[in-house]
C-alpha positions, 0 to 999 in steps of 0.5 A: 233731828232736823240737823240729821235729816239735813245732813242725809239730804246733803249726802244724797245730793252729793252722791247723785251728783257724783253718779251723774258725773261718772255716767257722763264721763263713761258715756263720752269715753267710748266716743272719744276712744273711737275718735282716737282710733280713727286718727291712728297712723297706718303703717304700710309696707312697700307692697301694700303701698303699691296695692293701694296706689293701683286702686286710689291714685288720682292719675291712675283713676284718670287714666281708667276714665280715659280708657272708658271714654275711648271704649265709648268712642269705639262704640260710636265709630262702629255705629256708622257701619250698622244699620240706622233704624228710625221710627216716625209718626205724624198727625196733622190738620190744615184748612185753607179757604183760598182753595175754593178758587179751584172750584166749589168741590175742591177740598179746603181741609186736610187731616193726615195720619202717618207712621212708619219705619225707615232704614238706612245702610252704608253699602260702600264708602271707599274704605271710610267706615272700615278705617274708622273702626280700625282706628277706634279699635287701635285707640283702645290699645292706646288707652291701655298703654296710657293706663299702664304708663300712669300706673308705672309712673305712680309706682315709681313715685310712691316707691321713691317716696317710701324710701324717702320716709325711711331715709328721713327716719334714719337721719332722724335717729342719727341726729338723736344719737348725736344729741344724746352723745353731746349730752353725755359729753356735757355731763362728763364735762360737768363731772370733771369740772366738779372734780376740779380736772376741767375748766368752765370753758369745757363745760361751756363748750359742751353746752354749746355743742348740745345746743348746736345739735338740736336744730338737726333733730328738729329739721329731720323730724320736720323732714319725716312729716314732709315725706309722709305727707307726700307719701299720703298724697301719692297714695290718694287716700285722703286724710288718713295718716300713713307711715312707711314700715321697712328699712333701707337694708339691701344687698348689692347685686350685679350691676345691669348691662346697658346693652341688655337694658336698652334692648328690653326698654325698646321692646317694653317701654310703653311710650314707644308702644303708644307711639306705634299704635298712634302711628297705626291710627295716623295711617287710618286717618290718611285713608279716611281723609283720602275718601272725602272726594270719592263716591259712596253708595247707601241704601235707604228704605221705609215701610209704613202706613198713612191716612188722608181725610179731605172731608166728605167721602174723600178719605183713604188709608193704607200701607206704603213702602219705599226702597232705593240705592243712592250714590253720592259723588262730590265732584269738586269740594274746593280742594278740601279733601286734598288739604285734609289728606296733606294734614293727615300725612304730616301728622303721620310723619310727625309721629314717626319722627317722635318715635325716633326721638323717643328711642334716642331719649330712652337710650339716654335714660337707660344709660343714666339709670345704669350709671346711677345704679352702679354709682350708688352701689359702689358708694354703699360698698365703700361706706359699709366698712367706714361706719364700723371703723368710725364707731370704733374710733369714737369709742376709743376717743371717748374712753381716752377722753374719760381717762384724760389721754384724749382731748374734747376736740378728738372726740368731737372729730370722731363724732362728726366723722361717725355722723357723716359716715352714717348719713352718707351710708343711709343716703347711698342705700336710699339712692341705690334702692331708688335707682333700681326702681328708676331702672325698672321704670326706664326699662318699662318693666316696673310693676308689670308682674303685679 
């Protein structure tokens, strides 16, 4: 009886331990599953990547903050033209026994209370205020130019990084197929060796080919990780892992004409627009500096109330006001204004020289971009048929090797030609797509329709 009771207790204890273990497992499982879901790779198309870039790219965020800073500066400069209103209040008391020297009835104590509102308004400043406001207003457009410059540069870099991922994945597939091909050749050599129609040299050579094909697979796998990390960095999305969803297939269109492209670039390139706006600001700065030794007229006025208590019956209070026009004319400032005007004119001349330099640089960039598009396009056209022929050549070589009419060297040559043709074609397609993106950036039209 006691043995039976003990057995029952042991079984109950075992069942309780199993139930408790299962409870812990299923309680922890949803948590671990959630962790796994949070670390998944996010697949992005190019349009989705560009949309995220516009929201989260760090350079674009900096440009937005710069625009906010310029808007604040505009408010600050505009405030100079508006009335300045100041409220003042005062309460003080003093006592000076030495005042008795003027007579025993002379008060030695004073208590003063006062308050009022003061107003000042520039009337005429020889164009300083107007020029400052106009310069600040133009500064708003330069801030918008800077934001668009950074946005276009980010779109260009993200697009190139997107195509780099697709290229890395394509090259990885090519190297994997090459490795599988080498494995098949190695297996075939082993079969022939077992059948007595191949030597141990053929088997050893096949093994070496397999081992030599592995490093390319490792390198391309690492290249995928590197390009994905750069893609994530440019997107500015933190630790979320991302990957490109797409392919390198494209249609070769008519190549751009240099004359049309450069005219578009001169009209829409944001660096030129920014320089033109900065030249406008430079003109206003010359006016501001030139007004430094000119007369100005200001209005100042005030309205208030004050109380004066000197002890005894000597106490009075009441309102007070004042108003007046004030002229300031710096007759001689040590030639400071002349120096400021000279510096402002020199800065303006520098900006104009920079504009001419930028135009020449843009012309060169457009010519290079057009040449890059046509070069990549011609390579894609040249290699499109080569891959098909190389695949056919490899198929014929493998069949010939299988039936003993082709050597292993023939098959290796065909395989090498196919790998090289596929890799060159993938690289050319990537270069063509990136060249189109770069051409849009050079012309100043990248992302402007978004």
